N, C-alpha and C positions, 0 to 999 in steps of 0.2 A: 503494500499500500504506500509505503514511504517513497518507493521508486516511482510510482505513477505520479505522485504529487510533484516530484522533482521534474519529471518530463513535462508535466502541465505548465509549470512555472517557466521552464525553458521555451516551450512553444509560445507562450504568451509574451514573454520578453522578445523573442525573435520576431513575432508578428508586429509588435509595437515598433521595433527598430526598422523593419522593412517598410512599414507604413511611413514612418518619419523620414526615412531615406527617399522613398517615392515622392513624398511631398517636397522635400528639399530639392531633389532633382527637377521636379516640375517647376518650382519657382526659379531655379537657375536656367532652365530651358526658356521660360518666358523672358527673363532678362537677355538672354542670348538672342532670341528672336527680335526683341526691341532693338538691340544693338545692330543686328544685321540689317533691319529695315532702315535705321538711320544711315548706316554705311551705304546702303543702296541708294537712298535719296541723295546722299552727299556725292556719290559716284555719278549719279544722273546729272546733278548740277554742274559738277566739274566737267563732265563730257560736253554739256551745252555750252558752258563758258569757253571751253577749249575750241569747240567748233566756231564760236563767234570770234575768237582771237585769230583763228586761221583765216576766216573770211575777211577780217579786218586787214590782216597782213597781206592777203592776196590783192585786195583792192588798193592797198597802199603801194604794193610792188607794181600793179598795173598802172598806177597813176604816175609813176616815175619811169623814165626810160633810161635805165642805168647805163647801157652801152653808149648812149649818146654823149654823156660827160665823162665817162671812164672807159674808153675803148680798149684799153689794155688790161682791163681787170677780169678776174674770175674766169680765166680760160677762154677769153674771146679769141677765136682763131683768126678773125679777119685782120687784126693788128699784127699778130705773129707772122701770118703769111705775107703781108705787105713788107714787114721788116726783112723777112728771108728773101723775098724777091728782089728787094733793093740791094741786099748784100750779094746776091748772085750776080746782079747786074753790074755792080762795081767790080767784082772779081773778073767778069768777062771783059770789062773795059780795060782793066789793068793788064790782062793778057794781050789785048790788042795793041795797047800802047807800047808794050815791051818789045813787040815784033817789029 
């Protein structure tokens, strides 16, 4: 009889602990869901603002004609090819003058 009482007490205590853990995990899950919703809304806002910034930069880039005032910048091949053709022309002229 004494053993049955001990097992009943064990099962009662175990049931209470499992119930408390379940309630605790449920509360933690609710907080995690709230945090994830906030992160999702922040992510959406950041995405929208980022797209706005990209659109603004595109419009700003389109409003400037960068190669017109910096023809030698950022890999502009027309300036390089003109320079090379001038150098080739000068070297050909030197060869003709020496003959």
